[in-house]
C-alpha positions as CSV (number, residue, x, y, z in Angstrom):
1,M,150.5,182.5,159.8
2,P,153.1,185.1,161.2
3,E,156.0,186.7,158.8
4,A,159.7,186.3,158.8
5,T,162.0,189.4,159.6
6,N,165.4,190.3,158.2
7,R,167.8,192.9,158.8
8,T,168.5,194.0,155.0
9,G,165.1,194.7,153.0
10,T,162.4,193.1,152.2
11,N,161.6,189.3,152.1
12,T,159.2,186.2,150.7
13,T,158.0,183.2,151.1
14,T,159.2,179.8,148.6
15,K,159.1,177.1,147.8
16,S,163.0,175.7,147.4
17,R,164.1,173.1,144.3
18,N,163.3,170.3,146.6
19,G,159.9,171.6,147.1
20,E,160.1,172.7,150.5
21,K,159.1,176.6,151.6
22,G,161.2,178.7,153.1
23,T,161.4,182.3,153.8
24,T,163.8,184.4,151.3
25,L,165.8,187.1,152.9
26,K,166.1,189.8,150.3
27,G,169.2,191.6,149.7
28,R,169.5,195.3,148.2
29,R,171.4,195.1,144.3
30,G,173.4,196.9,142.5
31,T,177.5,198.4,143.0
32,D,175.9,201.1,145.6
33,A,175.1,198.1,148.1
34,P,177.6,197.1,151.0
35,P,179.6,193.1,149.4
36,G,177.6,191.9,152.5
37,M,174.1,192.8,151.0
38,R,173.7,191.9,147.7
39,G,171.4,189.1,146.7
40,D,169.5,187.1,148.0
41,T,169.3,184.4,151.4
42,T,166.7,181.6,151.4
43,V,165.8,179.8,154.7
44,A,163.7,176.8,154.4
45,D,161.3,175.9,157.4
46,N,163.5,173.0,158.2
47,V,166.0,175.2,159.2
48,V,164.5,177.0,161.5
49,A,162.8,173.5,163.2
50,K,167.2,171.9,163.8
51,I,167.2,175.5,165.4
52,A,164.2,175.3,167.7
53,G,165.3,171.4,168.3
54,M,169.1,172.2,169.3
55,A,168.4,175.8,171.0
56,A,166.0,173.6,173.3
57,R,167.5,170.7,173.5
58,E,171.2,172.6,175.2
59,I,168.6,173.5,179.0
60,P,170.5,170.8,181.1
61,E,166.2,170.2,182.5
62,I,164.9,168.9,179.0
63,H,165.9,165.0,178.5
64,N,163.6,164.5,175.3
65,L,161.9,165.8,172.8
66,G,159.0,164.3,171.5
67,G,155.2,163.5,172.9
68,G,155.1,159.5,173.5
69,M,154.4,158.3,169.3
70,A,156.9,160.5,168.4
71,R,159.3,159.8,170.8
72,A,158.2,155.6,170.5
73,F,158.9,156.4,166.5
74,G,162.8,158.4,166.6
75,A,163.7,155.1,168.6
76,V,162.7,152.9,166.4
77,K,163.9,155.1,163.5
78,E,168.0,155.5,165.8
79,R,168.3,151.9,165.6
80,V,168.5,152.3,161.6
81,P,172.2,152.1,160.6
82,G,173.1,155.7,159.8
83,S,169.9,157.6,160.7
84,G,171.2,159.3,162.8
85,T,169.0,161.4,165.8
86,D,165.8,163.4,164.7
87,I,166.6,166.9,165.4
88,T,163.1,168.3,164.4
89,R,161.4,165.7,167.2
90,G,158.7,167.5,168.7
91,V,159.1,170.4,166.9
92,A,156.7,172.5,164.5
93,V,157.7,176.0,163.1
94,E,155.8,178.4,161.3
95,V,157.7,180.7,159.3
96,G,156.3,184.2,156.9
97,E,157.7,186.8,155.3
98,R,159.8,188.4,158.5
99,Q,158.5,186.3,161.6
100,A,158.6,183.0,162.4
101,A,156.0,181.2,165.6
102,V,157.8,177.7,167.5
103,D,155.9,174.7,169.2
104,L,157.6,172.5,171.3
105,D,156.2,168.7,173.4
106,I,159.3,168.4,175.3
107,V,159.7,165.9,178.2
108,V,161.5,168.0,181.9
109,E,163.2,166.0,184.2
110,Y,161.9,165.0,187.5
111,G,162.7,167.9,190.4
112,A,163.2,170.9,188.0
113,S,161.1,174.0,187.7
114,I,158.6,173.5,184.5
115,V,158.3,177.2,184.8
116,D,161.6,177.8,185.2
117,T,161.9,175.2,182.4
118,A,159.7,176.5,179.7
119,G,161.1,180.2,180.6
120,D,164.5,179.0,179.9
121,V,163.8,177.4,176.6
122,R,161.8,180.4,175.3
123,A,164.8,182.4,175.6
124,N,167.1,179.8,174.1
125,V,165.2,179.3,170.9
126,V,164.3,182.7,170.7
127,Q,167.9,183.9,171.0
128,A,169.2,181.2,168.5
129,V,166.5,181.6,166.2
130,E,167.0,184.9,165.4
131,G,170.6,185.1,166.1
132,M,171.1,182.8,164.0
133,A,168.1,183.1,160.8
134,G,167.5,186.3,161.2
135,L,163.7,185.9,161.7
136,E,161.8,187.3,164.6
137,V,160.6,184.6,167.4
138,V,156.6,186.4,168.2
139,E,156.0,183.2,170.3
140,V,157.4,179.8,171.4
141,N,154.1,177.4,172.7
142,I,155.1,174.3,174.7
143,A,153.7,171.5,175.9
144,V,155.6,169.5,178.2
145,Q,153.7,166.0,177.6
146,D,156.0,164.0,179.9
147,V,158.0,164.2,183.5
148,H,160.8,161.4,183.1
149,L,161.5,160.5,186.6
150,P,165.2,159.4,187.6
151,D,164.1,155.0,187.9
152,E,162.7,154.8,184.4
153,E,165.1,153.5,182.2
154,E,165.0,154.2,177.9
155,E,164.6,151.0,175.7
156,S,167.6,152.1,173.3
157,E,169.6,152.6,177.6
158,Q,168.7,148.8,179.0
159,G,169.8,147.8,175.2
160,G,166.7,146.4,173.6
161,G,163.4,145.1,174.0
162,R,162.4,141.4,175.8
163,V,164.5,138.9,172.9
164,A,168.0,139.1,174.1
């Protein structure tokens, strides 16, 4: 398992009150430590997944995240009032003590260079996770699940299924 990084001291992997795994960035203790470094900060795995998902979606050539089944379930879930969109769909993370690894399933717009798009996604995800969570990103693995064609309409854009 990769390990997670911080700028202030040692780290440990912990479970939060609700049972989710996360990384605790250990600060220093005592009055001789600068105020910004006193105490611990815990970053949950789902936080890293949300950061990575948002960073990937910022790239214009990305149509969507997730494989076929994940997108189908996501489309159904989005129709439920109050459920919103699932930012972590198509995102898997492994967070250790000082490092993180990210796996993304993406759908690329037709005409975009897949190699260039993957490079842009990697750079943006690394910058976002390292900047926001303080973890070293050791790898961003990208699986291109589909290419979105210009004449393809999403069911949600058409207004639903077969029955009006």
